[in-house]
C-alpha positions as CSV (number, residue, x, y, z in Angstrom):
1,M,11.1,5.6,-38.5
2,I,10.8,2.8,-41.1
3,K,8.8,5.1,-43.4
4,Y,11.6,7.7,-43.2
5,L,14.3,5.1,-43.8
6,I,12.5,3.7,-46.8
7,L,11.9,7.2,-48.2
8,F,15.5,8.1,-47.6
9,I,16.8,5.0,-49.4
10,Y,14.5,5.3,-52.4
11,L,15.2,9.0,-52.9
12,N,18.9,8.3,-53.1
13,L,18.8,5.6,-55.7
14,F,19.7,6.9,-59.1
15,I,20.8,5.7,-62.5
16,T,24.3,7.1,-63.0
17,S,24.1,6.6,-66.8
18,S,21.2,9.1,-67.1
19,K,22.5,12.6,-67.9
20,S,19.5,14.3,-69.6
21,T,17.0,16.3,-67.5
22,T,13.6,14.5,-67.2
23,V,10.4,15.8,-65.6
24,Y,8.0,13.3,-64.1
25,N,4.5,14.5,-63.5
26,L,2.7,12.6,-60.8
27,F,-1.0,13.1,-59.8
28,L,-2.2,12.7,-56.3
29,N,-5.8,11.9,-55.1
30,P,-6.4,11.3,-51.4
31,N,-9.7,9.7,-52.3
32,C,-8.2,7.1,-54.5
33,T,-8.2,3.8,-52.5
34,D,-7.9,1.3,-55.3
35,F,-4.6,2.4,-56.8
36,T,-1.7,0.3,-58.2
37,I,2.0,0.9,-57.9
38,P,3.5,2.7,-59.6
39,C,0.8,5.2,-58.9
40,G,0.2,8.8,-60.1
41,N,0.3,8.3,-63.9
42,D,-3.2,9.9,-64.0
43,I,-5.8,11.2,-61.5
44,N,-7.8,7.9,-61.6
45,N,-4.7,6.1,-60.4
46,G,-3.5,8.9,-58.2
47,C,-1.2,8.4,-55.3
48,P,-3.1,8.9,-52.0
49,D,-0.3,10.9,-50.3
50,I,3.0,12.6,-50.8
51,T,5.1,9.8,-49.3
52,T,3.6,7.1,-51.5
53,A,4.1,9.3,-54.6
54,L,7.8,9.8,-53.8
55,L,8.4,6.1,-53.0
56,S,6.5,5.0,-56.1
57,Y,8.9,6.7,-58.4
58,G,11.9,7.0,-56.1
59,E,13.8,4.2,-57.9
60,I,13.9,6.1,-61.3
61,E,14.6,9.5,-59.9
62,T,18.1,10.9,-60.5
63,K,20.0,14.1,-60.0
64,E,18.9,15.0,-63.5
65,T,15.3,14.3,-62.7
66,S,12.6,16.8,-61.6
67,V,9.5,15.4,-60.1
68,V,6.2,17.4,-60.1
69,L,3.5,16.3,-57.7
70,N,0.1,17.6,-58.8
71,L,-2.2,17.9,-55.8
72,G,-5.2,19.4,-57.6
73,D,-7.5,21.2,-55.1
74,F,-7.5,18.3,-52.5
75,I,-6.6,18.5,-48.8
76,F,-3.6,16.5,-47.6
77,S,-2.9,15.9,-43.9
78,G,-1.5,13.2,-41.6
79,I,1.8,11.4,-41.2
80,N,2.4,10.6,-44.9
81,N,2.0,14.3,-45.9
82,T,4.0,16.0,-43.1
83,N,7.4,15.9,-41.4
84,L,9.1,14.9,-44.6
85,L,12.9,15.0,-45.2
86,L,14.4,16.0,-48.5
87,F,18.0,16.3,-49.8
88,G,19.8,15.9,-53.1
89,R,16.6,16.1,-55.2
90,N,14.4,18.5,-57.2
91,I,10.8,18.4,-56.3
92,T,7.8,20.6,-57.1
93,I,4.5,20.3,-55.2
94,K,1.6,22.3,-56.6
95,G,-2.1,22.7,-56.6
96,S,-4.2,23.3,-59.7
97,S,-4.2,27.1,-59.9
98,T,-4.5,30.3,-57.8
99,L,-8.3,29.7,-57.9
100,N,-8.1,26.0,-57.1
101,M,-5.4,25.6,-54.5
102,A,-4.5,22.4,-52.7
103,T,-4.2,22.4,-48.9
104,I,-1.4,21.0,-46.7
105,D,-2.9,20.8,-43.2
106,I,0.0,20.0,-40.8
107,D,-2.5,19.9,-38.0
108,N,-0.1,21.3,-35.3
109,N,2.1,18.2,-35.6
110,G,5.5,19.3,-36.7
111,N,6.4,20.8,-40.1
112,F,5.9,20.1,-43.8
113,F,9.4,19.6,-45.0
114,T,13.0,19.7,-43.7
115,L,15.6,20.5,-46.4
116,T,19.0,19.3,-45.5
117,D,22.2,17.8,-47.0
118,D,24.5,14.9,-46.6
119,N,27.4,16.3,-44.6
120,Q,29.4,13.1,-45.2
121,N,29.4,13.7,-48.9
122,S,31.9,16.4,-50.1
123,S,30.5,16.4,-53.7
124,N,28.3,19.2,-54.8
125,Q,24.7,18.6,-53.7
126,S,21.6,20.4,-54.9
127,T,18.3,20.2,-53.1
128,T,15.3,22.1,-54.5
129,L,11.7,22.3,-53.3
130,N,9.2,24.4,-55.2
131,L,5.8,25.0,-53.6
132,Q,3.0,26.5,-55.7
133,Y,-0.8,27.1,-55.4
134,L,-0.9,25.7,-51.8
135,Y,-2.6,26.6,-48.6
136,L,0.0,25.8,-45.8
137,I,-1.7,25.7,-42.4
138,G,-1.3,24.3,-38.9
139,G,2.5,24.1,-38.8
140,N,3.9,23.8,-35.3
141,A,7.6,23.2,-34.8
142,S,10.6,24.4,-32.9
143,I,12.3,25.9,-36.0
144,G,10.4,26.5,-39.2
145,G,6.7,25.9,-38.7
146,V,6.3,24.9,-42.4
147,I,9.8,24.6,-43.8
148,T,13.1,23.9,-41.9
149,I,16.4,24.3,-43.6
150,N,19.4,22.7,-42.1
151,S,22.6,22.8,-44.2
152,S,26.0,22.1,-42.7
153,S,28.1,21.7,-45.8
154,S,29.7,24.6,-47.6
155,W,29.4,22.7,-50.9
156,S,25.6,22.2,-50.6
157,Q,23.0,24.1,-52.6
158,I,19.6,24.4,-51.1
159,Y,16.8,26.3,-52.9
160,L,13.3,26.9,-51.6
161,S,10.7,28.6,-53.7
162,M,7.2,29.5,-52.4
163,D,5.1,31.0,-55.2
164,S,1.4,31.8,-55.0
165,V,1.0,30.2,-51.6
166,N,-1.0,31.2,-48.6
167,A,0.8,30.3,-45.3
168,M,-1.6,30.9,-42.4
169,G,-1.8,30.1,-38.7
170,N,1.6,28.5,-38.4
171,T,3.8,28.7,-35.3
172,A,7.3,28.0,-34.1
173,N,9.9,29.2,-31.7
174,L,12.0,30.5,-34.6
175,G,10.5,31.1,-38.0
176,G,6.8,30.6,-38.0
177,V,6.8,29.7,-41.7
178,V,10.5,29.3,-42.7
179,G,13.4,28.8,-40.3
180,L,17.0,28.3,-41.1
181,V,18.9,26.2,-38.5
182,N,22.3,26.2,-40.3
183,S,23.6,27.5,-43.6
184,S,27.2,27.9,-44.3
185,S,27.1,29.7,-47.7
186,L,25.0,32.0,-49.9
187,Q,24.1,29.0,-51.9
188,T,21.1,28.6,-49.5
189,V,18.4,30.6,-51.3
190,V,14.8,31.3,-50.2
191,N,12.4,32.9,-52.7
192,L,9.0,34.0,-51.6
193,T,6.9,35.4,-54.5
194,N,3.2,36.3,-55.2
195,S,2.2,34.9,-51.8
196,E,0.4,35.8,-48.6
197,F,1.6,35.1,-45.0
198,N,-1.1,35.7,-42.5
199,I,-1.5,35.3,-38.8
200,N,1.7,33.3,-38.3
201,T,3.4,33.4,-34.9
202,A,6.9,32.8,-33.5
203,D,9.1,34.0,-30.7
204,E,11.4,35.4,-33.4
205,G,10.7,35.7,-37.1
206,A,7.0,35.0,-37.4
207,V,7.4,34.5,-41.1
208,F,11.1,34.1,-41.7
209,Y,14.1,33.5,-39.4
210,S,17.7,33.1,-40.1
211,K,20.9,34.0,-38.2
212,T,23.1,32.2,-40.7
213,V,24.5,33.0,-44.2
214,S,21.7,32.9,-46.8
215,R,19.9,34.7,-49.5
216,L,16.3,35.9,-49.1
217,V,14.2,37.4,-51.9
218,I,10.6,38.5,-51.3
219,I,8.5,39.8,-54.3
220,N,4.9,40.7,-54.6
221,C,3.9,39.4,-51.1
222,K,1.6,40.4,-48.3
223,L,2.4,39.8,-44.7
224,Y,-0.7,40.4,-42.6
225,Q,-1.3,40.2,-38.8
226,N,1.7,38.1,-38.1
227,N,3.1,38.3,-34.5
228,G,6.7,38.2,-33.4
229,I,6.2,37.5,-29.7
230,K,9.7,38.7,-28.9
231,N,11.4,39.9,-32.0
232,G,10.6,40.2,-35.6
233,V,8.3,39.1,-38.4
234,I,11.2,38.9,-40.8
235,T,14.6,38.3,-39.1
236,S,17.8,37.9,-41.1
237,L,21.4,38.1,-39.9
238,N,24.4,37.8,-42.2
239,G,22.4,37.3,-45.3
240,N,21.6,39.0,-48.6
241,V,18.1,40.3,-48.7
242,G,16.0,41.9,-51.4
243,M,12.3,42.9,-51.3
244,R,10.1,44.3,-54.0
245,N,6.4,45.2,-53.7
246,V,6.0,43.7,-50.3
247,N,3.1,44.8,-48.1
248,F,3.5,44.7,-44.3
249,D,0.0,45.3,-42.9
250,S,-1.1,45.2,-39.2
251,N,1.8,43.0,-37.9
252,S,2.9,43.2,-34.3
253,A,6.0,42.4,-32.2
254,R,7.6,43.3,-29.0
255,Q,10.3,44.9,-31.1
256,Y,11.3,44.9,-34.8
257,I,8.8,43.9,-37.4
258,I,11.8,43.7,-39.7
259,Y,15.3,43.0,-38.3
260,M,18.1,43.1,-40.8
261,N,21.7,42.8,-39.6
262,N,23.5,42.2,-42.9
263,N,26.9,43.7,-42.1
264,N,28.3,45.0,-45.4
265,R,25.8,43.2,-47.7
266,T,23.5,45.7,-49.5
267,L,19.8,45.5,-48.6
268,N,17.3,46.6,-51.3
269,L,13.8,47.5,-50.4
270,N,11.7,48.7,-53.4
271,G,8.0,49.4,-53.5
272,M,7.4,48.5,-49.9
273,T,4.1,49.3,-48.2
274,F,4.5,49.3,-44.4
275,Y,1.2,50.1,-42.8
276,N,-0.5,50.0,-39.4
277,N,2.1,47.9,-37.7
278,Q,2.6,48.0,-33.9
279,I,5.5,47.4,-31.5
280,T,6.1,48.1,-27.8
281,S,9.9,48.7,-27.9
282,G,12.9,48.9,-30.2
283,S,11.9,50.1,-33.7
284,H,9.7,48.8,-36.4
285,I,12.6,48.3,-38.8
286,Y,16.2,47.8,-37.7
287,L,18.8,48.0,-40.4
288,Y,22.5,47.4,-40.2
289,G,24.3,47.4,-43.5
290,P,24.1,49.6,-46.7
291,T,20.4,50.0,-47.6
292,Y,18.4,51.4,-50.4
293,L,14.7,52.2,-49.7
294,T,12.9,53.3,-52.9
295,N,9.3,54.0,-54.0
296,S,7.9,53.0,-50.6
297,Q,5.1,54.1,-48.3
298,L,5.5,53.8,-44.5
299,T,2.4,55.1,-42.8
300,H,0.3,54.9,-39.7
301,N,2.6,52.8,-37.7
302,R,2.5,53.0,-33.9
303,G,4.8,52.4,-30.9
304,S,8.3,53.5,-31.9
305,T,10.4,55.0,-34.7
306,V,9.8,53.4,-38.0
307,I,13.4,52.9,-39.0
308,H,16.4,52.7,-36.7
309,Y,19.6,52.8,-38.9
310,A,22.6,51.7,-36.9
311,S,25.3,51.0,-39.5
312,R,28.5,52.8,-40.4
313,N,27.3,52.5,-44.0
314,Q,24.7,54.6,-45.7
315,L,20.9,54.6,-45.9
316,V,19.5,56.0,-49.1
317,I,15.8,56.9,-49.4
318,I,14.4,57.8,-52.8
319,N,10.8,58.7,-53.7
320,S,9.3,57.5,-50.5
321,T,6.7,58.7,-47.9
322,F,6.6,58.6,-44.1
323,D,3.2,59.7,-43.0
324,S,1.3,59.7,-39.7
325,N,3.7,57.5,-37.8
326,V,3.7,57.7,-33.9
327,N,6.7,57.1,-31.7
328,N,5.4,57.4,-28.1
329,I,7.6,54.9,-26.2
330,G,8.6,57.0,-23.1
331,D,12.3,58.0,-23.1
332,H,12.8,56.3,-26.4
333,G,10.3,58.6,-28.2
334,K,12.9,60.1,-30.5
335,G,12.3,60.3,-34.2
336,G,8.8,59.7,-35.4
337,A,10.0,58.2,-38.7
338,L,13.8,57.8,-38.5
339,F,16.4,57.3,-35.8
340,M,20.0,57.7,-37.1
341,S,22.9,56.6,-34.9
342,K,26.4,55.1,-34.8
343,N,28.3,57.1,-37.4
344,T,25.6,56.6,-40.0
345,S,25.1,58.5,-43.2
346,L,21.7,59.4,-44.8
347,V,20.7,60.5,-48.3
348,V,17.1,61.5,-48.9
349,T,15.7,62.7,-52.2
350,S,12.3,63.4,-53.6
351,S,10.5,62.2,-50.5
352,N,7.9,63.3,-47.9
353,F,7.8,63.3,-44.1
354,T,4.3,64.3,-43.1
355,N,2.3,64.3,-39.9
356,N,4.7,62.1,-37.9
357,Y,5.0,62.4,-34.1
358,A,7.7,61.8,-31.5
359,S,7.0,62.1,-27.8
360,Q,10.5,63.3,-27.0
361,S,12.1,65.1,-30.0
362,G,12.6,64.9,-33.7
363,G,9.0,64.6,-35.0
364,A,10.3,63.2,-38.2
365,I,14.0,62.4,-37.8
366,Y,16.4,62.2,-34.9
367,F,20.2,62.3,-35.4
368,E,22.0,60.8,-32.5
369,K,25.6,60.0,-33.6
370,S,25.4,60.4,-37.4
371,K,28.3,61.8,-39.5
372,K,26.7,63.0,-42.7
373,A,23.2,63.6,-44.2
374,T,21.9,65.2,-47.4
375,F,18.3,66.1,-48.2
376,D,17.2,67.3,-51.7
377,N,13.6,68.0,-52.7
378,V,12.2,66.8,-49.4
379,N,8.9,68.0,-47.8
380,F,8.6,68.1,-44.0
381,I,4.9,69.0,-43.3
382,G,2.9,68.8,-40.2
383,N,5.4,66.8,-38.1
384,T,5.0,67.4,-34.3
385,V,6.5,67.0,-30.9
386,P,5.0,68.0,-27.5
387,T,5.1,71.6,-26.5
388,T,7.2,72.7,-23.5
389,T,5.5,72.7,-20.1
390,D,4.6,76.4,-20.5
391,G,3.0,75.7,-23.8
392,Q,5.2,78.3,-25.6
393,F,7.7,76.2,-27.6
394,N,7.9,73.3,-30.0
395,Y,11.5,72.2,-30.5
396,G,12.5,69.9,-33.4
397,S,9.1,69.2,-34.8
398,A,10.8,68.0,-38.0
399,I,14.5,67.3,-37.3
400,H,16.5,67.1,-34.0
401,I,20.2,67.0,-34.3
402,R,22.3,65.8,-31.4
403,S,25.2,64.6,-33.3
404,I,28.9,65.5,-32.9
405,K,30.4,66.8,-36.2
406,L,27.3,65.9,-38.2
407,S,27.3,67.7,-41.6
408,L,23.7,68.2,-42.8
409,N,23.0,69.7,-46.1
410,I,19.3,70.6,-47.0
411,T,18.4,72.0,-50.4
412,N,15.2,72.6,-52.4
413,S,13.1,71.5,-49.4
414,T,10.0,72.6,-47.5
415,F,9.4,72.9,-43.7
416,N,5.8,73.6,-42.8
417,S,4.6,73.1,-39.3
418,Y,1.2,73.3,-37.7
419,A,1.3,75.9,-34.9
420,L,1.0,74.0,-31.6
421,A,2.8,76.7,-29.7
422,S,3.6,80.4,-30.1
423,K,7.1,79.5,-31.1
424,T,7.7,76.5,-33.3
425,F,11.2,75.4,-34.4
426,P,11.1,72.6,-37.0
427,I,14.9,72.1,-36.7
428,V,17.0,71.8,-33.5
429,C,20.7,72.1,-34.2
430,N,23.2,70.8,-31.6
431,Y,26.8,69.9,-32.4
432,A,26.5,70.1,-36.2
433,K,27.2,71.9,-39.4
434,L,23.9,72.9,-41.0
435,V,23.7,74.2,-44.6
436,L,20.3,75.5,-45.9
437,N,19.7,76.4,-49.5
438,N,16.5,77.2,-51.3
439,I,14.2,76.5,-48.3
440,T,10.5,77.1,-48.2
441,T,8.9,77.4,-44.8
442,N,6.0,78.9,-42.8
443,A,8.2,79.0,-39.7
444,G,9.9,82.3,-40.6
445,N,12.8,83.1,-38.4
446,Q,11.8,80.2,-36.1
447,L,13.0,77.6,-38.6
448,V,16.1,76.6,-36.7
449,F,16.7,76.5,-32.9
450,C,20.5,76.6,-32.3
451,N,22.9,75.7,-29.6
452,A,25.0,78.9,-29.8
453,K,28.3,77.1,-29.0
454,S,28.1,74.2,-31.4
455,C,25.8,74.9,-34.4
456,D,27.5,76.2,-37.6
457,L,24.8,77.5,-39.9
458,S,25.3,78.6,-43.4
459,G,23.6,78.8,-46.8
460,D,21.8,81.3,-49.0
461,S,20.6,84.5,-47.4
462,S,16.9,83.9,-48.2
463,S,17.1,80.6,-46.3
464,I,19.2,81.6,-43.2
465,N,18.4,85.4,-42.6
466,G,17.2,85.9,-39.1
467,L,18.0,82.4,-37.9
468,C,20.0,81.4,-34.8
469,P,20.6,84.6,-32.8
470,S,23.7,84.9,-30.6
471,T,21.7,85.6,-27.5
472,T,21.3,82.4,-25.5
473,T,19.7,81.1,-22.4
474,T,21.7,79.4,-19.6
475,S,21.0,76.1,-21.4
476,G,22.8,77.4,-24.5
477,H,19.7,77.7,-26.6
478,S,18.5,80.8,-28.4
479,T,15.5,82.5,-26.8
480,T,14.0,84.2,-29.9
481,G,13.9,83.5,-33.6
482,G,15.4,86.8,-34.7
483,G,18.9,88.1,-35.0
484,T,21.9,87.4,-37.2
485,P,23.0,84.0,-38.4
486,L,25.0,82.1,-35.8
487,H,28.4,80.6,-36.3
488,P,30.6,78.9,-33.8
489,H,32.7,81.1,-31.5
490,K,36.1,80.6,-33.0
491,F,38.6,83.4,-32.2
492,T,41.3,84.7,-34.6
493,G,44.9,85.1,-33.5
494,A,44.4,88.8,-33.1
495,Q,41.3,88.3,-31.0
496,A,43.0,85.8,-28.8
497,A,46.0,88.1,-28.3
498,G,43.7,91.0,-27.4
499,I,42.0,88.9,-24.8
500,I,45.3,87.9,-23.3
501,I,46.7,91.4,-23.2
502,G,43.4,92.7,-21.7
503,A,43.6,90.1,-19.0
504,V,47.2,90.9,-18.2
505,A,46.4,94.6,-18.1
506,G,43.4,94.1,-15.9
507,F,45.4,91.9,-13.5
508,G,48.1,94.6,-13.3
509,I,45.5,97.3,-12.5
510,V,44.1,95.1,-9.7
511,L,47.6,94.8,-8.2
512,V,48.2,98.5,-8.3
513,I,44.9,99.2,-6.5
514,I,45.7,96.6,-3.8
515,Y,49.2,98.1,-3.3
516,F,47.7,101.6,-3.0
517,I,45.2,100.5,-0.4
518,Y,48.0,98.7,1.5
519,K,50.2,101.8,1.6
520,Q,47.3,104.0,2.8
521,Y,46.5,101.6,5.6
522,H,50.1,101.6,6.9
523,K,50.4,105.3,6.6
524,R,47.3,105.9,8.7
525,R,48.5,103.4,11.3
526,Y,51.9,105.2,11.6
527,Q,50.2,108.6,12.1
528,T,48.0,107.2,14.8
529,L,50.9,105.9,16.8
530,Q,52.7,109.2,16.6
């Protein structure tokens, strides 16, 4: 406690007359036992630990001062290098280079830093921690195995940068590497760049966790074999999130590798590789808020649908591929790649859905309660669902629509299915308006399987000829692939009038027949009595 009090006091001493920005470079050497204070002016008089370095120069640090701690390629551990508290200051802690990184070994004893603010001070506060060229290992805390952020003031600015670091083997209840306790404004920013996050564990958010307002940017990072015991490797609610060139490889969770509930804030995912991840329920990626997924590869994931989009906003997918994903979770096996629900909208262009599988329906995409979708230049190839029990039918091997009033427009696209049954229908259309133009398929007149009472099919003749016959089974589905295009059974006024007149006339004829039989009966009875 005395150490923390002294560190707190010294870090808050500043010279108010200093206005120019000054950078102090301090050198640390844990092997240096014969050092003098102030230490760190060179490697031969290096400070032995982080606490000593900050205390040594704490009295000259100001709000306009940036302190750089150069750790070389040494290993730092123990009480003077962990469980540190920082606010109101700008500090960079770095190793020598990407080839000669320093190591912070927390040794399963708390975290590395807690970034906070002075909630008694209403003036603007800025706290910055930059970490670079570091191995960060052995963190074990309740929230934030390596870094905890706790900001309670709306005027505070907290900035965390982790560049060219390798965070490995850290654990927490919430946020195996970074955990946000409180954050009241988007001035809390977390940047993760050019880094690797491997084998970290948490109940929720094995790498990052926040349920408060914040900004998260991840660029050129790899997340490998992290485990969200309950939910998530990346968990963000109510924040702004952007990802570019991020590789999610072989991560696991009970549900949700990525959980983003960002309300009306736009989520941008560009150049994402999402490979070989596994979950046991939910979905791999849960998105709520307007989202752009571009130039991404989502392949060979197992357990459930890859993306569950549940926002009233719009998901836009451009130049991306969903390949060899498997959704085989019992009754939830709907949509091998995408599950669209809750009045959602979907736009897909220049993308591929190949070899995906769903154990229930919608080998590539399942529409539950969506309102609008558009596909242009999209290839659906080799997607599958189980055959019927008699082995004769595949329904919805590419797309299954069970969406009231969904308007789905598909143009310049390809549907090729591998024949798993004698009759394969890549598209199942229930309760929707389906428009097909310039479609290429090997399914022939078995491209669309329609509910005769609720699927409105239209488009160019080459795409829709022979689809959706009017003959239906008792379940309301067509029994063959031939026939004329099906449209909803909507009667004109003349048709309705004809039906009514026919019904009245028929009823009158029935009355006449009954009356005639009645008269004949009484006539015979009278004759017998005579």
